[in-house]
C-alpha positions as a Markdown table, in Angstrom:
| # | Residue | x | y | z |
|---|---|---|---|---|
| 1 | Unk | -23.2 | 7.4 | 6.4 |
| 2 | Unk | -23.2 | 11.0 | 5.5 |
| 3 | Unk | -23.4 | 12.9 | 2.7 |
| 4 | Unk | -19.8 | 13.5 | 2.3 |
| 5 | Unk | -18.8 | 10.1 | 1.4 |
| 6 | Unk | -19.9 | 10.2 | -1.6 |
| 7 | Unk | -17.2 | 13.3 | -2.3 |
| 8 | Unk | -14.5 | 10.1 | -0.8 |
| 9 | Unk | -12.1 | 8.3 | -2.6 |
| 10 | Unk | -11.1 | 5.2 | -2.2 |
| 11 | Unk | -7.4 | 3.9 | -3.6 |
| 12 | Unk | -4.1 | 2.3 | -3.3 |
| 13 | Unk | -1.8 | 4.6 | -1.2 |
| 14 | Unk | 0.8 | 5.7 | -3.2 |
| 15 | Unk | 4.3 | 7.0 | -1.7 |
| 16 | Unk | 3.7 | 10.7 | -1.9 |
| 17 | Unk | 0.8 | 9.6 | 0.8 |
| 18 | Unk | 3.1 | 8.2 | 3.4 |
| 19 | Unk | 3.5 | 11.9 | 5.6 |
| 20 | Unk | -0.3 | 11.7 | 5.8 |
| 21 | Unk | -0.4 | 7.9 | 6.7 |
| 22 | Unk | 2.0 | 8.8 | 9.1 |
| 23 | Unk | 0.2 | 11.2 | 11.0 |
| 24 | Unk | -3.2 | 9.2 | 11.1 |
| 25 | Unk | -0.6 | 6.2 | 12.4 |
| 26 | Unk | 0.5 | 8.3 | 15.4 |
| 27 | Unk | -3.0 | 9.1 | 15.5 |
| 28 | Unk | -3.9 | 5.1 | 16.4 |
| 29 | Unk | -0.9 | 4.9 | 18.4 |
| 30 | Unk | -1.6 | 7.7 | 20.6 |
| 31 | Unk | -4.9 | 6.2 | 21.5 |
| 32 | Unk | -3.0 | 2.8 | 22.3 |
| 33 | Unk | -0.8 | 4.4 | 24.4 |
| 34 | Unk | -3.2 | 5.4 | 27.0 |
| 35 | Unk | -4.1 | 1.6 | 26.9 |
| 36 | Unk | -0.6 | 0.5 | 27.7 |
| 37 | Unk | 2.1 | 3.0 | 27.9 |
| 38 | Unk | 4.9 | 0.8 | 27.7 |
| 39 | Unk | 3.8 | -1.3 | 25.1 |
| 40 | Unk | 2.9 | 1.4 | 22.8 |
| 41 | Unk | 5.3 | 3.7 | 23.7 |
| 42 | Unk | 7.2 | 5.0 | 20.4 |
| 43 | Unk | 10.4 | 5.0 | 19.6 |
| 44 | Unk | 12.3 | 8.7 | 18.5 |
| 45 | Unk | 13.0 | 7.2 | 15.3 |
| 46 | Unk | 9.0 | 6.5 | 14.7 |
| 47 | Unk | 8.4 | 8.6 | 11.7 |
| 48 | Unk | 11.9 | 7.5 | 9.6 |
| 49 | Unk | 10.3 | 3.8 | 10.7 |
| 50 | Unk | 7.0 | 4.0 | 9.9 |
| 51 | Unk | 7.8 | 5.8 | 6.4 |
| 52 | Unk | 10.1 | 2.3 | 5.8 |
| 53 | Unk | 6.8 | 0.4 | 6.6 |
| 54 | Unk | 4.4 | 2.4 | 4.9 |
| 55 | Unk | 6.9 | 2.1 | 1.8 |
| 56 | Unk | 7.3 | -1.8 | 2.1 |
| 57 | Unk | 3.6 | -2.3 | 2.1 |
| 58 | Unk | 2.9 | -0.1 | -1.1 |
| 59 | Unk | 5.7 | -1.6 | -3.0 |
| 60 | Unk | 4.9 | -5.6 | -2.2 |
| 61 | Unk | 2.8 | -7.2 | -4.1 |
| 62 | Unk | 1.4 | -9.1 | -1.1 |
| 63 | Unk | 0.8 | -6.2 | 1.0 |
| 64 | Unk | -1.8 | -3.3 | 1.0 |
| 65 | Unk | -2.2 | 0.5 | 1.9 |
| 66 | Unk | -5.7 | 1.7 | 0.7 |
| 67 | Unk | -6.4 | 5.5 | 1.8 |
| 68 | Unk | -9.8 | 7.3 | 2.3 |
| 69 | Unk | -9.1 | 10.6 | 0.3 |
| 70 | Unk | -11.3 | 13.9 | 0.4 |
| 71 | Unk | -10.1 | 17.0 | -1.2 |
| 72 | Unk | -6.7 | 15.9 | -1.7 |
| 73 | Unk | -6.6 | 14.9 | 2.6 |
| 74 | Unk | -5.9 | 11.3 | 3.6 |
| 75 | Unk | -8.8 | 11.2 | 6.0 |
| 76 | Unk | -8.1 | 7.2 | 6.9 |
| 77 | Unk | -6.4 | 4.2 | 5.8 |
| 78 | Unk | -6.2 | 0.7 | 6.2 |
| 79 | Unk | -3.7 | -1.7 | 5.6 |
| 80 | Unk | -3.0 | -5.5 | 5.2 |
| 81 | Unk | -1.1 | -8.3 | 3.8 |
| 82 | Unk | -1.3 | -12.0 | 2.9 |
| 83 | Unk | -0.5 | -14.0 | 5.8 |
| 84 | Unk | 0.7 | -17.5 | 5.6 |
| 85 | Unk | -0.1 | -20.3 | 7.7 |
| 86 | Unk | 1.2 | -23.7 | 8.4 |
| 87 | Unk | 1.4 | -26.1 | 5.3 |
| 88 | Unk | -0.6 | -29.0 | 7.0 |
| 89 | Unk | -3.7 | -26.6 | 7.1 |
| 90 | Unk | -6.1 | -27.2 | 4.5 |
| 91 | Unk | -6.3 | -23.2 | 4.6 |
| 92 | Unk | -2.9 | -22.1 | 3.9 |
| 93 | Unk | -2.9 | -18.1 | 3.6 |
| 94 | Unk | -5.3 | -15.5 | 5.0 |
| 95 | Unk | -5.8 | -11.7 | 4.9 |
| 96 | Unk | -4.8 | -9.9 | 7.8 |
| 97 | Unk | -5.5 | -6.6 | 8.7 |
| 98 | Unk | -2.6 | -4.7 | 10.0 |
| 99 | Unk | -3.9 | -1.0 | 10.6 |
| 100 | Unk | -7.4 | 0.8 | 10.2 |
| 101 | Unk | -7.3 | 4.3 | 10.9 |
| 102 | Unk | -9.5 | 7.2 | 10.3 |
| 103 | Unk | -9.0 | 10.6 | 11.4 |
| 104 | Unk | -10.6 | 11.8 | 14.8 |
| 105 | Unk | -12.6 | 14.3 | 12.9 |
| 106 | Unk | -13.9 | 11.9 | 10.8 |
| 107 | Unk | -15.1 | 9.0 | 12.6 |
| 108 | Unk | -18.4 | 7.3 | 12.7 |
| 109 | Unk | -19.0 | 8.5 | 9.4 |
| 110 | Unk | -18.9 | 5.1 | 7.4 |
| 111 | Unk | -15.1 | 5.8 | 6.3 |
| 112 | Unk | -14.0 | 3.0 | 8.2 |
| 113 | Unk | -16.5 | 0.3 | 6.6 |
| 114 | Unk | -15.5 | 2.1 | 3.2 |
| 115 | Unk | -12.3 | 1.2 | 3.4 |
| 116 | Unk | -13.1 | -2.5 | 5.0 |
| 117 | Unk | -14.9 | -2.9 | 2.2 |
| 118 | Unk | -12.4 | -2.3 | 0.0 |
| 119 | Unk | -9.4 | -4.4 | 1.6 |
| 120 | Unk | -12.0 | -7.1 | 1.4 |
| 121 | Unk | -12.1 | -6.7 | -2.7 |
| 122 | Unk | -8.4 | -6.8 | -2.4 |
| 123 | Unk | -8.2 | -10.0 | -0.5 |
| 124 | Unk | -10.9 | -11.5 | -3.0 |
| 125 | Unk | -8.9 | -11.0 | -5.8 |
| 126 | Unk | -5.8 | -12.8 | -3.8 |
| 127 | Unk | -8.3 | -15.6 | -3.4 |
| 128 | Unk | -8.4 | -15.5 | 0.2 |
| 129 | Unk | -11.9 | -17.0 | 2.0 |
| 130 | Unk | -10.5 | -15.4 | 5.5 |
| 131 | Unk | -9.6 | -12.1 | 6.9 |
| 132 | Unk | -8.4 | -12.0 | 10.4 |
| 133 | Unk | -7.6 | -8.8 | 12.4 |
| 134 | Unk | -5.9 | -8.2 | 16.1 |
| 135 | Unk | -7.7 | -5.9 | 18.3 |
| 136 | Unk | -6.5 | -4.6 | 21.4 |
| 137 | Unk | -8.8 | -5.9 | 24.7 |
| 138 | Unk | -9.4 | -2.6 | 26.2 |
| 139 | Unk | -9.9 | -1.0 | 22.6 |
| 140 | Unk | -14.1 | -0.8 | 23.2 |
| 141 | Unk | -14.6 | 1.3 | 20.3 |
| 142 | Unk | -12.3 | -1.1 | 17.9 |
| 143 | Unk | -14.1 | -3.9 | 19.0 |
| 144 | Unk | -17.1 | -2.3 | 18.6 |
| 145 | Unk | -16.2 | -1.2 | 15.0 |
| 146 | Unk | -14.7 | -4.5 | 13.8 |
| 147 | Unk | -17.9 | -6.4 | 15.1 |
| 148 | Unk | -20.1 | -4.3 | 12.8 |
| 149 | Unk | -18.3 | -5.3 | 10.0 |
| 150 | Unk | -18.9 | -8.6 | 10.7 |
| 151 | Unk | -15.6 | -10.0 | 12.2 |
| 152 | Unk | -16.3 | -12.1 | 14.9 |
| 153 | Unk | -13.9 | -13.9 | 18.0 |
| 154 | Unk | -11.6 | -16.5 | 16.7 |
| 155 | Unk | -8.3 | -16.6 | 18.7 |
| 156 | Unk | -7.6 | -15.3 | 22.3 |
| 157 | Unk | -4.2 | -13.5 | 21.5 |
| 158 | Unk | -1.8 | -13.7 | 25.1 |
| 159 | Unk | 1.1 | -11.6 | 26.3 |
| 160 | Unk | 3.4 | -12.3 | 29.1 |
| 161 | Unk | 6.1 | -9.8 | 30.6 |
| 162 | Unk | 9.0 | -11.8 | 31.4 |
| 163 | Unk | 11.2 | -8.8 | 33.3 |
């Protein structure tokens, strides 16, 4: 972690942050587009749809977006929600992280870890014992990052094309 981390503010996102969150979201999806152009291709309505998604994340009690801010600029964000499991499981709900995005120019400086720790704290306030995250099999950087944060393989997520 470099010294610039001391100047970073990790906080809950607000609606005014959404345009910067959209830009960062596109960065992550551009990376995933390289993995699978069909699956991760974006609709023309991406900005509007991502705005609606982010607004819902910010406004719903069981969901969140946390941002890393430096000098008024959002340099990364993490989002998550409470995922409800089957009622016959002893563990009835878990935390689920849906996005962790760091601006290209700020990667590998500890921002992701700080956001992940803040997400852990949020999930702890909801009395959850587990957090789950999906990582694309070909996203080597993502797999290394999540492993370094302490996440271990749990399930294998499978997909089949039907056309």
